[in-house]
C-alpha positions in Angstrom: 104.5 7.2 -168.3 101.5 6.3 -166.8 100.5 8.2 -163.4 97.7 7.5 -161.2 97.2 10.7 -159.6 98.5 14.3 -159.1 98.9 16.4 -156.3 99.6 20.0 -155.9 100.8 21.1 -152.1 100.1 25.0 -152.3 99.4 28.2 -150.6 96.6 30.4 -151.0 98.8 33.1 -151.6 101.4 31.6 -154.1 101.7 32.9 -157.4 103.5 30.0 -158.6 101.2 27.6 -157.6 98.6 29.5 -159.1 100.6 28.9 -162.6 101.0 25.1 -161.6 97.3 24.5 -161.2 96.5 27.1 -164.5 99.1 24.8 -166.5 97.6 21.3 -165.1 94.4 22.6 -166.2 95.1 23.8 -169.3 96.6 20.5 -170.1 93.9 18.5 -169.0 95.7 16.8 -166.3 93.3 16.2 -163.4 94.8 17.1 -159.5 94.0 17.4 -156.1 95.4 20.9 -154.8 95.8 20.6 -151.0 96.4 24.2 -149.2 98.8 23.7 -146.7 98.6 27.2 -145.1 94.7 26.0 -144.2 95.9 22.2 -143.1 98.6 21.6 -140.9 98.2 17.6 -141.0 98.9 18.4 -144.8 101.9 20.6 -144.1 103.8 18.0 -141.9 102.7 15.7 -144.7 104.5 17.5 -147.1 107.4 18.1 -145.2 107.8 14.8 -144.2 107.8 13.4 -147.7 109.7 15.6 -149.2 111.8 17.6 -146.8 110.9 20.8 -148.2 108.8 23.4 -146.8 108.5 25.5 -149.6 105.3 25.6 -152.2 104.2 24.5 -155.1 105.4 20.9 -154.6 103.7 18.4 -157.3 103.8 14.7 -156.2 103.1 12.5 -158.8 101.6 9.2 -157.9 102.0 5.9 -160.2 100.0 2.6 -159.8 103.0 0.6 -159.6 105.3 2.5 -157.8 106.6 5.1 -155.2 105.3 9.0 -155.7 107.9 11.4 -157.4 107.7 15.3 -156.5 108.9 17.9 -158.3 109.7 21.1 -156.3 108.7 24.5 -158.0 106.8 25.2 -161.5 109.4 23.1 -163.3 107.2 23.0 -166.7 109.6 21.1 -168.8 110.2 18.3 -166.0 105.9 18.5 -165.7 105.5 17.8 -169.0 107.8 15.0 -169.4 106.8 13.1 -166.2 103.3 13.4 -166.9 103.2 13.0 -170.8 101.7 15.8 -171.9 
């Protein structure tokens, strides 16, 4: 699966968010980290897209279709979806 971008919705105090970011870095996956506890507009965007208020939420964007979302640090699912 060819993804075009990855966005991690996180907070400054979330240990699972840090784990996701560290794991993505270890797999050489480039991503944008959005701190929803410091950006209310981004928090609203995350909730609108997913219905989730908890973090981490990982958005995987594809060039040829809509984004898919993973809620929480689901390493096997992330690995599968990112092909790493």
